[in-house]
C-alpha positions in Angstrom: 0.0 0.1 0.1 1.0 3.7 -0.3 1.4 5.8 2.5 -1.4 7.5 2.1 -3.7 4.3 1.7 -2.1 3.2 4.9 -2.8 6.2 6.6 -6.6 5.7 5.1 -6.9 2.2 6.2 -5.2 2.7 9.7 -8.1 5.7 10.2 -10.7 2.9 9.3 -9.0 0.3 11.7 -9.2 3.3 14.4 -12.6 4.1 13.7 -14.1 0.4 13.9 -11.8 0.0 17.3 -13.2 2.9 19.1 -16.7 1.8 18.0 -16.2 -1.1 19.7 -14.6 0.2 22.8 -17.8 2.6 22.7 -20.2 0.0 22.2 -18.9 -1.9 25.3 -18.8 1.0 27.7 -21.9 2.3 26.2 -24.0 -0.5 28.0 -21.5 -0.6 31.0 -22.5 3.3 31.6 -26.1 2.5 31.2 -25.8 0.0 34.4 -28.6 -2.2 34.0 -29.4 -4.4 37.1 -27.9 -7.5 37.9 -30.6 -10.4 36.3 -30.5 -13.7 38.8 -27.8 -15.2 36.7 -25.2 -12.3 37.9 -26.6 -12.0 41.2 -26.3 -15.7 42.3 -22.2 -15.0 41.2 -22.2 -11.7 42.6 -23.8 -13.1 45.7 -20.8 -15.7 46.3 -18.3 -13.1 45.3 -19.4 -10.3 47.8 -20.3 -12.9 50.9 -17.1 -15.3 50.6 -13.4 -14.5 51.4 -11.0 -15.5 49.0 -10.0 -19.0 50.4 -14.3 -19.5 50.5 -14.3 -18.9 46.8 -12.1 -22.2 46.1 -14.9 -23.9 47.8 -18.3 -25.1 45.3 -20.1 -21.9 45.1 -23.7 -21.6 46.2 -26.7 -21.4 43.7 -25.1 -23.8 41.5 -22.7 -21.2 40.0 -19.4 -22.0 38.6 -16.5 -19.9 37.4 -12.8 -20.0 36.9 -10.7 -19.3 40.0 -8.7 -16.7 39.0 -11.8 -14.7 37.8 -13.3 -15.2 40.9 -10.5 -13.7 42.7 -9.9 -10.5 40.3 -13.7 -9.5 40.9 -13.2 -10.3 44.9 -10.0 -7.8 44.5 -11.8 -5.4 43.1 -14.8 -5.5 44.6 -12.5 -5.1 48.0 -10.5 -2.2 46.6 -13.2 -0.2 45.0 -16.2 -1.1 46.9 -19.2 -3.5 46.4 -21.5 -2.6 43.6 -23.1 -4.0 40.2 -20.6 -1.7 38.4 -17.8 -2.5 40.2 -18.3 -6.4 39.4 -18.7 -5.5 35.5 -15.5 -4.0 35.0 -13.3 -7.0 34.6 -15.6 -8.0 31.9 -15.6 -4.5 30.4 -11.8 -4.5 30.2 -11.5 -8.2 28.9 -13.9 -7.2 26.3 -12.3 -4.0 25.5 -9.0 -5.6 25.0 -10.3 -7.8 23.0 -11.2 -5.9 20.5 -7.6 -4.6 19.8 -6.6 -8.0 20.0 -9.0 -9.1 17.7 -7.7 -6.6 14.9 -4.1 -8.0 15.5 -5.1 -11.6 15.3 -7.3 -10.8 12.0 -4.4 -9.1 10.4 -2.1 -12.0 11.3 -4.3 -14.6 10.1 -6.1 -12.6 7.2 -4.1 -10.0 6.0 -5.3 -6.8 5.2 -7.9 -5.4 3.9 -10.2 -8.4 4.7 -9.0 -8.3 8.4 -11.5 -5.6 8.6 -14.5 -8.2 7.8 -13.6 -10.3 10.8 -13.1 -7.1 13.0 -16.2 -5.3 12.0 -18.2 -8.9 13.0 -16.2 -9.2 16.4 -17.3 -5.6 16.9 -20.8 -5.5 16.4 -21.2 -8.9 17.7 -24.5 -8.3 20.1 -23.8 -10.9 22.5 -19.8 -10.1 22.6 -21.1 -6.6 23.4 -23.7 -7.6 26.0 -21.4 -9.9 28.0 -18.9 -7.5 28.3 -20.8 -5.9 30.7 -22.1 -8.7 32.8 -20.8 -10.3 36.0 -19.9 -13.5 34.2 -16.4 -14.7 32.9 -17.8 -15.1 29.5 -15.8 -11.8 28.3 -13.3 -13.3 29.8 -13.3 -16.5 28.1 -12.9 -15.2 24.6 -9.8 -12.8 25.5 -8.0 -15.6 26.6 -8.7 -17.5 23.6 -7.8 -14.4 21.4 -4.5 -14.1 23.5 -3.6 -17.7 22.3 -4.8 -17.2 18.7 -2.1 -14.1 18.7 1.1 -16.0 20.0 0.3 -19.5 18.0 1.5 -18.3 14.5 5.1 -17.4 16.1 5.2 -20.6 17.5 4.6 -22.2 14.2 7.6 -20.1 12.9 10.8 -22.2 11.6 12.8 -20.6 13.9 10.7 -20.5 17.1 13.0 -19.7 20.3 13.1 -21.1 24.0 11.4 -17.5 24.8 8.4 -18.0 22.8 7.5 -21.2 24.0 8.1 -20.2 27.9 5.8 -17.5 27.1 3.4 -20.2 25.7 3.6 -22.3 28.7 2.6 -19.5 30.7 0.1 -18.1 29.1 -1.7 -21.7 28.9 -1.4 -21.6 33.1 -2.9 -18.5 33.1 -5.4 -19.1 31.1 -7.0 -21.9 32.6 -7.2 -19.8 35.8 -9.1 -17.4 33.6 -11.2 -19.5 31.4 -12.3 -23.0 31.6 -12.8 -23.5 27.7 -9.4 -22.1 27.2 -8.7 -25.9 28.2 -9.8 -26.5 24.6 -8.0 -23.6 22.6 -4.6 -24.5 24.4 -4.9 -28.1 23.6 -5.7 -27.6 20.1 -2.7 -25.5 20.2 -0.1 -27.8 21.6 -1.7 -30.5 19.1 -0.8 -28.4 16.3 2.4 -27.0 17.0 3.2 -30.8 18.3 1.8 -32.0 15.1 4.1 -29.6 13.0 7.4 -30.8 15.0 6.6 -34.6 14.4 6.2 -33.7 11.0 9.4 -31.8 10.7 11.5 -34.5 12.4 11.9 -31.5 14.7 13.1 -33.7 18.0 14.6 -30.5 19.6 11.6 -28.2 19.7 9.5 -31.2 20.4 10.8 -31.6 23.6 10.1 -27.9 24.5 6.8 -28.5 23.5 6.4 -31.8 25.6 7.8 -29.6 28.3 5.4 -27.2 28.2 2.3 -29.5 28.0 3.9 -31.4 31.1 3.8 -27.7 32.8 0.4 -27.2 31.8 -1.1 -30.5 32.6 0.4 -29.8 36.2 -1.4 -26.7 36.4 -4.9 -28.2 34.8 -4.6 -30.9 37.8 -4.0 -28.4 40.3 -7.2 -26.3 38.7 -8.8 -29.2 38.5 -8.5 -30.2 42.5 -9.2 -26.6 43.6 -11.9 -25.8 41.2 -13.3 -28.2 38.2 -13.8 -31.4 40.2 -16.8 -29.7 42.0 -18.4 -28.7 38.8 -18.2 -32.3 37.4 -20.4 -33.2 40.6 -22.8 -30.9 40.5 -25.9 -32.8 38.9 -28.1 -29.6 39.0 -25.5 -28.1 36.4 -25.7 -31.2 34.6 -29.3 -31.4 34.9 -29.9 -27.9 33.5 -27.6 -28.2 30.7 -28.7 -32.0 29.6 -30.2 -31.0 26.2 -26.8 -29.1 25.2 -24.6 -32.2 25.5 -23.9 -33.9 22.5 -25.3 -37.5 21.9 -23.1 -40.6 22.5 -22.5 -42.4 20.2 -22.6 -39.2 17.4 -25.0 -41.1 15.0 -27.3 -41.7 17.3 -28.9 -38.1 16.8 -27.3 -36.4 14.2 -30.4 -33.9 14.2 -29.1 -32.6 17.2 -25.7 -31.5 15.7 -27.5 -29.6 12.7 -29.9 -28.0 15.3 -27.0 -26.7 18.0 -25.2 -25.2 14.6 -27.7 -23.5 13.6 -28.2 -22.2 17.2 -24.6 -21.0 17.2 -24.9 -19.3 14.0 -28.2 -17.5 14.5 -28.2 -16.9 18.3 -25.0 -17.3 19.4 -23.3 -15.2 16.5 -26.3 -13.5 15.1 -25.3 -14.3 11.8 -28.0 -15.4 8.5 -28.9 -18.8 8.2 -28.0 -19.3 4.5 -25.9 -21.1 2.1 -23.7 -18.3 1.5 -22.6 -18.1 5.3 -21.9 -22.2 5.0 -20.0 -21.8 1.4 -17.9 -19.1 3.0 -17.1 -21.1 6.1 -16.2 -24.0 3.5 -14.0 -21.7 1.4 -12.3 -20.3 4.4 -11.6 -24.0 5.7 -10.0 -24.9 2.4 -8.3 -21.6 1.9 -6.7 -21.9 5.1 -5.8 -25.8 4.4 -4.2 -25.0 1.1 -2.3 -21.7 2.5 -1.3 -23.1 5.8 -2.8 -26.0 7.1 -1.7 -25.8 10.2 -3.9 -22.7 11.0 -6.4 -24.5 9.3 -6.1 -27.1 12.1 -6.0 -24.8 15.0 -8.9 -23.0 14.0 -11.1 -26.1 13.6 -9.8 -28.2 16.6 -11.2 -26.1 19.5 -15.0 -26.7 17.9 -13.9 -30.9 17.9 -12.8 -30.8 21.2 -15.8 -28.7 22.6 -17.6 -31.2 21.1 -15.8 -34.2 22.6 -16.1 -32.5 25.9 -19.7 -32.2 25.2 -20.0 -35.9 24.4 -18.6 -36.8 27.9 -21.5 -34.5 29.5 -18.1 -32.3 30.7 -19.3 -28.8 28.5 -22.5 -27.8 27.1 -22.1 -26.8 23.4 -24.5 -24.1 23.9 -25.4 -20.3 23.8 -23.0 -18.2 25.9 -20.6 -21.2 26.8 -19.4 -20.7 22.9 -18.8 -17.2 22.9 -15.3 -18.2 22.9 -15.3 -19.9 19.6 -16.8 -16.5 17.9 -13.2 -15.3 16.8 -12.6 -18.6 15.4 -15.8 -18.4 13.2 -15.3 -15.1 12.2 -11.9 -15.7 11.0 -13.1 -18.7 8.9 -16.0 -16.4 7.3 -13.1 -13.5 6.5 -10.8 -15.9 5.2 -14.0 -17.4 2.8 -14.8 -13.7 1.8 -11.2 -13.2 0.7 -10.9 -16.4 -1.3 -14.2 -15.3 -3.2 -12.8 -12.0 -3.7 -9.2 -13.2 -4.8 -10.8 -15.6 -7.5 -13.2 -12.9 -8.8 -10.5 -10.2 -9.0 -8.2 -12.5 -11.4 -11.2 -11.9 -13.9 -12.7 -8.5 -13.1 -11.0 -6.4 -10.4 -13.9 -4.2 -10.2 -16.6 -6.9 -9.9 -14.2 -8.8 -7.1 -14.6 -5.4 -5.4 -18.1 -5.3 -5.5 -18.8 -8.8 -4.2 -16.3 -8.7 -1.4 -18.1 -5.3 -0.4 -21.5 -7.0 -0.7 -20.6 -10.1 1.3 -19.4 -8.0 4.1 -22.4 -6.1 3.9 -24.4 -9.2 3.9 -22.5 -10.5 7.0 -22.5 -7.3 9.2 -25.9 -6.3 8.3 -27.8 -8.3 11.0 -25.5 -8.0 13.9 -25.8 -3.9 13.1 -29.0 -3.7 13.1 -29.5 -5.8 16.6 -27.2 -3.0 17.9 -28.8 -0.2 16.3 -31.9 -1.5 18.1 -30.4 -1.7 21.4 -28.9 1.6 21.0 -32.3 3.0 20.6 -33.9 1.3 23.4 -30.8 -0.3 26.0 -32.2 -3.7 26.9 -32.5 -3.7 30.6 -33.3 -7.4 31.2 -34.6 -7.6 34.9 -34.3 -4.5 35.8 -35.0 -4.4 39.7 -33.2 -1.5 41.1 -36.2 1.3 40.4 -38.7 -1.2 41.8 -36.3 -1.4 44.8 -35.9 2.5 45.1 -39.9 2.9 45.0 -40.3 0.5 47.6 -37.5 1.6 49.8 -39.5 5.6 49.7 -43.3 3.9 49.7 -42.8 1.1 52.2 -44.4 2.1 55.8 -42.2 0.7 58.8 -43.7 -2.3 59.5 -45.0 -3.3 55.7 -43.9 -7.0 55.3 -42.0 -7.3 51.7 -42.6 -11.0 50.0 -39.9 -11.5 47.3 -40.6 -13.6 45.0 -38.0 -16.8 44.7 -36.5 -15.4 41.2 -36.4 -12.0 42.6 -34.5 -13.1 45.3 -30.9 -13.1 44.3 -31.0 -9.7 43.0 -32.8 -8.3 45.7 -30.7 -9.5 48.4 -27.7 -8.2 46.7 -29.1 -4.7 46.7 -31.1 -5.0 49.6 -28.0 -3.2 51.7 -28.0 -0.6 49.4 -31.8 0.5 49.8 -31.5 0.2 53.4 -33.5 -3.2 54.0 -32.0 -5.8 56.3 -32.7 -9.1 56.4 -35.6 -8.9 58.6 -37.6 -7.0 56.5 -38.3 -9.4 53.9 -39.6 -12.6 53.4 -37.8 -15.1 50.7 -40.3 -17.1 48.9 -40.2 -20.5 48.1 -39.6 -22.6 44.6 -42.1 -24.7 44.0 -42.4 -25.0 39.9 -44.2 -28.3 40.2 -46.8 -27.7 42.7 -47.8 -24.1 42.1 -50.3 -24.4 45.0 -47.5 -24.0 47.5 -46.7 -20.5 46.5 -50.4 -19.8 48.1 -49.8 -21.7 51.3 -46.2 -19.6 51.6 -47.8 -16.5 51.0 -50.7 -17.0 53.6 -47.9 -17.2 56.4 -47.8 -13.6 56.0 -51.1 -13.2 58.0 -54.1 -11.3 56.6 -54.4 -8.2 59.0 -51.7 -6.0 57.3 -50.8 -4.5 54.1 -47.8 -6.5 52.1 -45.6 -5.3 49.4 -44.8 -8.1 46.6 -42.0 -8.1 44.5 -41.2 -10.1 41.1 -38.3 -10.6 39.0 -37.5 -13.7 36.6 -41.1 -14.9 36.6 -41.3 -18.2 35.0 -44.2 -17.9 32.7 -43.0 -21.2 31.4 -43.8 -22.8 34.0 -47.3 -25.2 34.8 -48.5 -21.7 35.4 -47.7 -18.3 34.8 -45.7 -18.0 38.2 -46.1 -14.1 38.6 -50.3 -13.9 37.4 -51.0 -17.0 39.2 -49.7 -15.4 42.7 -51.2 -11.9 41.7 -54.9 -13.5 40.5 -54.6 -15.1 44.4 -53.9 -12.1 45.9 -56.4 -10.3 44.0 -59.1 -12.8 45.9 -57.6 -12.0 49.3 -56.8 -8.4 48.9 -56.8 -5.1 47.3 -54.1 -3.9 45.3 -53.5 -0.4 46.4 -50.2 0.4 44.5 -47.8 -1.3 42.0 -44.3 -0.1 40.2 -43.2 -2.1 36.7 -40.1 -2.0 35.5 -38.6 -4.0 32.6 -38.3 -7.6 33.8 -39.5 -6.3 37.4 -42.5 -5.6 39.3 -43.8 -4.3 42.3 -47.1 -4.6 44.3 -49.0 -3.5 47.5 -51.9 -5.3 48.7 -54.0 -4.7 51.4 -55.0 -8.0 52.9 -57.1 -6.8 55.7 -60.0 -6.6 52.8 -61.3 -10.1 52.0 -64.2 -9.3 49.5 
């Protein structure tokens, strides 16, 4: 490129990266309330000591020990709040944008690196999980860092220093990200196979030592953290439909369905033969250009599926976010192949098709992000509900908290002046909804009471919030209500019985 084109290209890269940083910061700043899953992990972090975080977590939560320690350290230093607990995911998501560009440039080359970078920057899920109190943004960051170092390890004159960095990176990654196991294992297999085929015994020994050190680190992490996840039957039951069938041919439809969900829901890509064709083209292009990179890009998918078939890792939704950089690189490479082939026949036609394919891939994510900017999704936004309750509640009014709202209410209670004696935590009885009415009856009928809802189970035997409110309208009179996105508050005078 000429110097003017280089400057122009760098301006475009800077704009895209800044847009990615802005989007992640924007959804951090709007400061939505913790939803139930975030709140359950947050309660573990704030209520436990560092050593307590090494024990099995409450509420059937799971997170890497290094991530938990970082969250605990930040909240201890700055103070406990939902925003404080979102700093680590925000930092991880922000750094990921820059590293994704470096990875794209190294794997794809310019200017096609802009396509994979654009897909990454505009991914609605990657934006969202950069401001959630969970480890998924860290999973993506660790995958990207390993992606960045692998081409260096595959160089013909790779030195010992690179292997030392590679080994420490693997151990660091498993402390911060459980699925980094699949990415780092793929890296070891790829680099190891290269050395075997080249009969490079000297460097293979280096790699063997790295693998041995990683295995020791992984064993320690397993003893401290991972073994508890394997024995958690509640987690296994929750994700039961997300485990790959064994043997694979017993349910081939499962693989088709899960791949469709990954492309459509996780990656926010259009479902079409165009996308499938680009993925195939990208895979073959890497195989022809540098087979080691193709092997490394595909192996994490395979290893994750193997772990899923062993009921060790669900192949579903947010747990697959760490695979999105691999997917975007394959797509960008596919566009590059199509463009290069067409440009040989007609340069303008090749450019037009490449631009059209880029727009086709980016339009869906961009449209979702635009909608989210116009009306940010607040999820289970319980904070306005609790603020209203704090203002309107009389001193002796009891508060009944629906179990779905329990973790978030408990987390925010001190911030709004509520003590544990101020509220009653409702039971969970999805199989026998009549027990909710028995539980509420324990409040008594000679007073007024507030009822707090969020994370309503509308898909249960009954719509639980509607079921409870119907009962309350029979035994009392609704005097007040406050509705927020995903959360609600009702005041009933139970002294009146029609």
